[in-house]
matplotlib code that plots the C-alpha trace (Angstrom):
import matplotlib.pyplot as plt

x = [47.2, 51.0, 51.0, 47.8, 49.1, 52.3, 50.6, 48.4, 51.7, 53.4, 50.2, 50.5, 54.0, 53.9, 50.8, 52.6, 55.8, 54.0, 52.0, 55.5, 56.6, 53.9, 53.3, 56.4, 59.1, 62.9, 65.8, 68.5, 71.8, 74.4, 71.2, 69.7, 66.8, 67.1, 64.1, 63.6, 65.5, 69.4, 69.3, 67.8, 69.5, 73.0, 71.9, 71.6, 74.4, 76.5, 75.2, 76.0, 79.9, 79.7, 81.9, 80.4, 83.2, 81.7, 78.5, 77.6, 74.1, 73.6, 75.1, 72.6, 75.0, 76.8, 80.0, 80.8, 83.3, 82.6, 82.4, 80.6, 80.8, 82.6, 85.8, 86.5, 84.8, 83.9, 79.9, 78.5, 74.6, 72.3, 69.1, 66.5, 66.2, 62.8, 62.2, 65.7, 64.9, 67.4, 67.3, 70.8, 74.5, 77.2, 80.7, 83.9, 85.3, 89.3, 91.3, 88.2, 88.2, 84.8, 83.8, 83.7, 81.6, 79.0, 79.2, 78.4, 75.7, 74.0, 74.3, 72.2, 69.5, 70.0, 70.8, 71.1, 68.5, 71.1, 74.7, 76.5, 80.2, 81.2, 77.8, 75.2, 71.9, 69.6, 66.5, 64.3, 60.7, 61.9, 64.6, 67.9, 71.3, 74.0, 77.5, 79.6, 83.5, 85.5, 89.0, 91.3, 88.9, 87.4, 84.2, 81.1, 78.3, 75.2, 72.1, 68.7, 65.7, 62.7, 60.5, 63.5, 64.0, 60.3, 60.4, 63.5, 61.8, 58.5, 60.7, 62.7, 59.9, 61.2, 58.9]
y = [38.9, 39.4, 36.3, 37.1, 40.4, 38.8, 36.1, 39.2, 41.1, 37.8, 37.6, 40.8, 40.5, 37.6, 38.6, 42.3, 40.0, 37.5, 40.0, 41.7, 38.4, 37.7, 41.1, 40.1, 42.4, 40.4, 41.3, 43.4, 42.3, 45.1, 46.7, 43.4, 41.0, 38.1, 36.6, 34.2, 31.5, 30.7, 31.0, 34.9, 36.2, 35.4, 37.2, 40.2, 39.5, 39.2, 42.6, 44.4, 43.2, 40.0, 36.8, 33.2, 31.1, 27.9, 26.0, 23.0, 21.8, 18.9, 20.7, 23.7, 26.9, 28.9, 30.9, 34.4, 36.9, 40.4, 43.8, 43.1, 46.2, 47.9, 44.7, 42.4, 39.2, 35.7, 35.0, 31.4, 31.8, 29.0, 27.7, 25.4, 21.8, 21.9, 25.6, 26.8, 29.8, 32.0, 31.8, 32.4, 34.4, 33.9, 35.5, 36.0, 39.2, 39.3, 41.8, 43.9, 45.5, 44.0, 47.6, 48.7, 46.2, 46.7, 50.6, 49.6, 47.5, 50.0, 52.8, 50.1, 48.4, 50.7, 49.4, 46.3, 44.8, 42.1, 43.5, 40.8, 40.9, 39.7, 38.9, 41.2, 40.4, 42.7, 41.5, 43.1, 42.6, 40.6, 38.2, 39.3, 39.3, 38.1, 38.9, 37.1, 36.9, 34.7, 35.7, 34.9, 34.1, 36.4, 37.3, 35.3, 37.3, 35.9, 37.2, 35.5, 36.7, 35.5, 34.0, 32.0, 30.6, 29.6, 27.6, 26.4, 24.6, 23.9, 21.8, 20.2, 19.3, 21.6, 23.1]
z = [130.7, 129.2, 127.8, 125.7, 125.2, 124.2, 122.1, 120.3, 119.0, 117.7, 115.6, 114.2, 113.9, 111.9, 109.4, 108.9, 107.9, 106.0, 104.0, 102.8, 101.9, 99.6, 98.4, 96.4, 98.4, 98.7, 100.1, 98.5, 97.7, 96.3, 94.9, 93.3, 94.5, 95.6, 93.8, 91.0, 89.9, 89.8, 86.3, 86.4, 89.1, 88.0, 84.7, 86.6, 88.9, 85.9, 84.4, 87.9, 87.7, 88.8, 87.1, 87.5, 88.4, 89.6, 89.7, 91.5, 90.3, 92.7, 95.8, 94.6, 94.8, 92.4, 93.3, 91.6, 92.2, 92.3, 94.5, 97.6, 100.1, 98.0, 98.0, 95.5, 97.3, 96.2, 96.6, 97.3, 96.1, 97.3, 95.5, 96.0, 94.3, 92.4, 91.4, 91.9, 94.1, 94.9, 99.4, 100.3, 99.3, 101.5, 101.8, 104.1, 103.3, 103.5, 105.2, 105.8, 108.8, 110.7, 111.4, 108.4, 107.5, 110.2, 109.0, 105.4, 106.6, 108.8, 106.4, 103.9, 106.2, 109.9, 113.2, 113.6, 116.0, 118.1, 118.4, 120.6, 120.6, 117.1, 116.1, 114.2, 112.8, 110.6, 110.5, 108.2, 106.8, 103.8, 105.4, 107.7, 107.2, 109.6, 110.0, 112.4, 113.1, 115.2, 116.2, 113.8, 110.9, 107.9, 108.9, 107.6, 106.0, 105.1, 103.5, 103.4, 101.6, 103.4, 100.6, 99.0, 102.5, 103.0, 99.1, 100.5, 103.4, 101.8, 98.8, 101.2, 103.9, 106.4, 109.0]

ax = plt.figure().add_subplot(projection="3d")
ax.plot(x, y, z, "-o")
ax.set_aspect("equal")
plt.show()
């Protein structure tokens, strides 16, 4: 009985998340929806003050410099191979205290659903945000848009 209830709850949760992703909602990164192809997304980021520093069409990423959580940082934007759909943004905030990053993300996205030592995860209906910090290293911050990830997996034949 417990297994049946768990399966039903999981199925309903999956349907809600799928419906929200299918409805065209995307994860926000610094107030910008992570949607569209890398060229459209690049234009929007540049209007927000980010400067494109590098792009590698073979390795499927663009590098930008701009304000992230109130600090000047470099970000890496990954996109899918065929449709160039944005699916992941990564950064390593330099010289920013971990608790300041956690507080900023919590103010924007709510309490993390997972907080273990120096690892935090915000699970949202439209994607997730992961923050990991290891002693002696700058933290890794990853934004992943659910619709973009689905496109990436489909194009790359990952299931």
